[in-house]
Backbone as CSV, one residue per row, in Angstrom:
resi,resn,N_x,N_y,N_z,CA_x,CA_y,CA_z,C_x,C_y,C_z
1,MET,-4.173,-25.943,6.449,-3.452,-24.714,6.214,-3.953,-23.666,7.186
2,SER,-3.064,-23.017,7.891,-3.428,-22.038,8.901,-3.656,-20.684,8.254
3,GLY,-4.798,-20.092,8.500,-5.111,-18.780,7.957,-4.833,-17.698,8.971
4,PHE,-5.186,-16.474,8.612,-4.958,-15.332,9.471,-5.704,-15.484,10.787
5,GLY,-6.925,-16.027,10.749,-7.739,-16.131,11.948,-7.728,-17.496,12.583
6,ASP,-6.853,-18.390,12.171,-6.823,-19.748,12.703,-5.728,-19.869,13.753
7,PHE,-6.114,-19.697,15.031,-5.165,-19.812,16.118,-5.490,-21.013,16.998
8,SER,-6.173,-22.015,16.430,-6.600,-23.176,17.204,-5.425,-24.005,17.698
9,GLY,-4.297,-23.965,16.987,-3.150,-24.761,17.392,-2.220,-24.032,18.337
10,VAL,-2.544,-22.792,18.708,-1.680,-21.989,19.553,-2.077,-22.194,21.009
11,GLY,-1.230,-22.861,21.775,-1.423,-22.991,23.209,-2.723,-23.664,23.630
12,GLY,-3.188,-24.647,22.905,-4.424,-25.327,23.272,-5.622,-24.562,22.763
13,SER,-6.729,-24.696,23.485,-7.935,-24.021,23.024,-7.961,-22.592,23.554
14,LEU,-8.322,-21.670,22.702,-8.405,-20.261,23.050,-9.861,-19.831,23.033
15,SER,-10.176,-18.888,23.901,-11.518,-18.332,23.852,-11.632,-17.489,22.590
16,SER,-12.848,-17.201,22.199,-13.031,-16.394,20.993,-12.444,-15.000,21.195
17,GLU,-12.459,-14.489,22.414,-11.872,-13.174,22.691,-10.351,-13.211,22.550
18,GLU,-9.723,-14.282,23.067,-8.276,-14.427,22.940,-7.874,-14.622,21.484
19,SER,-8.647,-15.395,20.776,-8.381,-15.624,19.361,-8.501,-14.321,18.576
20,ALA,-9.527,-13.541,18.872,-9.720,-12.248,18.200,-8.569,-11.304,18.518
21,GLN,-8.081,-11.339,19.759,-6.970,-10.480,20.151,-5.689,-10.876,19.405
22,LEU,-5.435,-12.179,19.303,-4.263,-12.645,18.553,-4.368,-12.276,17.078
23,GLU,-5.562,-12.407,16.529,-5.771,-12.047,15.128,-5.510,-10.559,14.918
24,MET,-5.984,-9.729,15.844,-5.773,-8.283,15.742,-4.292,-7.951,15.856
25,GLN,-3.583,-8.620,16.762,-2.144,-8.391,16.904,-1.399,-8.759,15.624
26,ALA,-1.768,-9.881,15.015,-1.136,-10.304,13.765,-1.420,-9.295,12.654
27,PHE,-2.653,-8.810,12.597,-3.026,-7.817,11.592,-2.232,-6.528,11.786
28,ILE,-2.130,-6.055,13.033,-1.399,-4.817,13.319,0.071,-4.975,12.969
29,GLU,0.655,-6.120,13.293,2.059,-6.357,12.953,2.272,-6.347,11.439
30,ALA,1.374,-6.983,10.702,1.475,-6.998,9.239,1.349,-5.584,8.676
31,GLU,0.431,-4.805,9.216,0.252,-3.427,8.749,1.473,-2.571,9.083
32,ASN,2.058,-2.782,10.258,3.274,-2.049,10.627,4.430,-2.395,9.694
33,GLN,4.533,-3.670,9.308,5.574,-4.075,8.365,5.361,-3.419,7.005
34,LYS,4.112,-3.373,6.552,3.810,-2.711,5.276,4.184,-1.240,5.344
35,ALA,3.851,-0.580,6.455,4.159,0.839,6.612,5.666,1.077,6.622
36,ALA,6.416,0.192,7.267,7.872,0.324,7.304,8.477,0.169,5.911
37,ILE,7.952,-0.768,5.141,8.435,-0.968,3.769,8.106,0.250,2.917
38,GLN,6.898,0.764,3.045,6.513,1.949,2.270,7.369,3.155,2.650
39,ALA,7.688,3.309,3.944,8.534,4.414,4.385,9.940,4.280,3.808
40,ALA,10.464,3.044,3.787,11.803,2.817,3.231,11.830,3.124,1.738
41,ILE,10.799,2.714,1.021,10.726,2.989,-0.419,10.628,4.491,-0.660
42,SER,9.841,5.168,0.145,9.700,6.616,0.013,11.040,7.315,0.261
43,LYS,11.751,6.891,1.300,13.054,7.478,1.618,14.048,7.211,0.496
44,LEU,14.048,5.992,-0.030,14.933,5.637,-1.135,14.634,6.514,-2.348
45,THR,13.364,6.645,-2.678,12.963,7.443,-3.836,13.386,8.899,-3.672
46,GLU,13.109,9.465,-2.510,13.457,10.868,-2.254,14.959,11.090,-2.311
47,THR,15.701,10.207,-1.641,17.158,10.346,-1.586,17.776,10.253,-2.978
48,CYS,17.414,9.221,-3.719,18.016,9.009,-5.041,17.552,10.057,-6.055
49,TRP,16.293,10.458,-5.967,15.790,11.492,-6.882,16.562,12.788,-6.660
50,ASP,16.678,13.204,-5.387,17.377,14.453,-5.072,18.832,14.398,-5.498
51,LYS,19.460,13.235,-5.360,20.874,13.095,-5.702,21.102,13.046,-7.214
52,CYS,20.195,12.430,-7.950,20.480,12.080,-9.344,19.772,12.932,-10.394
53,VAL,18.669,13.545,-10.066,17.888,14.254,-11.084,18.015,15.760,-10.853
54,GLY,18.669,16.424,-11.822,18.843,17.866,-11.724,17.572,18.616,-12.048
55,LYS,17.135,18.474,-13.282,15.898,19.123,-13.726,15.013,18.045,-14.334
56,PRO,13.843,17.819,-13.741,12.943,16.807,-14.302,12.494,17.193,-15.709
57,GLY,12.456,16.228,-16.570,11.979,16.421,-17.927,11.012,15.312,-18.291
58,ALA,10.760,15.174,-19.568,9.844,14.141,-20.038,10.435,12.739,-19.836
59,ARG,11.760,12.656,-19.868,12.443,11.355,-19.712,13.695,11.557,-18.878
60,LEU,14.137,10.467,-18.239,15.410,10.500,-17.527,16.536,10.226,-18.525
61,SER,17.630,10.926,-18.360,18.790,10.667,-19.213,19.412,9.338,-18.807
62,GLY,20.289,8.832,-19.650,20.986,7.588,-19.331,21.790,7.711,-18.049
63,GLY,22.435,8.863,-17.868,23.218,9.090,-16.654,22.338,9.132,-15.414
64,GLU,21.177,9.754,-15.541,20.239,9.815,-14.417,19.728,8.415,-14.068
65,GLN,19.407,7.637,-15.090,18.934,6.267,-14.859,19.994,5.440,-14.144
66,GLU,21.234,5.552,-14.610,22.327,4.799,-13.998,22.564,5.261,-12.565
67,CYS,22.516,6.567,-12.342,22.703,7.117,-11.006,21.623,6.602,-10.054
68,ILE,20.371,6.629,-10.494,19.271,6.154,-9.657,19.435,4.670,-9.349
69,SER,19.816,3.893,-10.346,20.021,2.455,-10.137,21.130,2.199,-9.120
70,ASN,22.266,2.871,-9.294,23.389,2.708,-8.361,23.015,3.188,-6.958
71,CYS,22.315,4.308,-6.883,21.892,4.855,-5.598,20.973,3.870,-4.877
72,ALA,20.023,3.313,-5.600,19.079,2.368,-4.998,19.820,1.121,-4.501
73,GLU,20.758,0.619,-5.297,21.523,-0.559,-4.883,22.327,-0.274,-3.622
74,ARG,22.979,0.895,-3.562,23.749,1.267,-2.372,22.837,1.421,-1.163
75,PHE,21.675,2.037,-1.359,20.720,2.239,-0.278,20.270,0.900,0.298
76,ILE,19.929,-0.037,-0.590,19.469,-1.369,-0.155,20.602,-2.119,0.535
77,ASP,21.792,-2.105,-0.059,22.940,-2.789,0.553,23.234,-2.230,1.945
78,THR,23.208,-0.914,2.069,23.480,-0.273,3.353,22.403,-0.628,4.371
79,SER,21.151,-0.601,3.950,20.050,-0.945,4.858,20.180,-2.379,5.345
80,GLN,20.512,-3.296,4.444,20.687,-4.700,4.832,21.861,-4.856,5.799
81,PHE,22.953,-4.159,5.532,24.115,-4.223,6.408,23.750,-3.740,7.811
82,VAL,23.060,-2.604,7.885,22.685,-2.043,9.183,21.746,-2.993,9.928
83,MET,20.748,-3.561,9.222,19.825,-4.498,9.879,20.551,-5.735,10.391
84,GLN,21.472,-6.277,9.593,22.227,-7.447,10.017,23.113,-7.115,11.214
85,ARG,23.708,-5.953,11.182,24.579,-5.521,12.285,23.766,-5.339,13.562
86,MET,22.590,-4.718,13.450,21.734,-4.517,14.621,21.258,-5.856,15.170
87,ALA,20.922,-6.788,14.296,20.482,-8.116,14.735,21.618,-8.828,15.462
88,LYS,22.836,-8.729,14.929,23.995,-9.354,15.571,24.247,-8.732,16.924
89,LEU,24.176,-7.415,17.015,24.384,-6.752,18.297,23.308,-7.135,19.300
90,SER,22.086,-7.292,18.813,20.978,-7.685,19.676,21.201,-9.090,20.232
91,VAL,21.620,-10.009,19.371,21.880,-11.387,19.798,23.075,-11.422,20.747
92,ASP,24.148,-10.722,20.407,25.345,-10.706,21.250,25.048,-10.052,22.600
93,GLY,24.198,-9.060,22.626,23.868,-8.361,23.868,22.945,-9.142,24.769
94,SER,22.233,-10.126,24.229,21.282,-10.882,25.035,21.926,-12.074,25.742
95,HIS,23.193,-12.309,25.505,23.882,-13.463,26.129,24.568,-13.037,27.382
């Protein structure tokens, strides 16, 4: 099983410096992905909260709960559509 620091199967034998560099690149990429997900969740929360909650109270009303749920679903659907569209344009543009 290949772990985070196991790059022995990548391109033959790597020096310890090259292996460390690949490990650092993998770590940075994973951290960037986490940051992107956290930013998307933050944007979703802010957008839906501002749209659906008039005055915060001890509990959300049924209408507020439904609004937040619908808003989140639309946000996710739209984000997926945009990502798929960008990926398609990227593939079509590279030919």
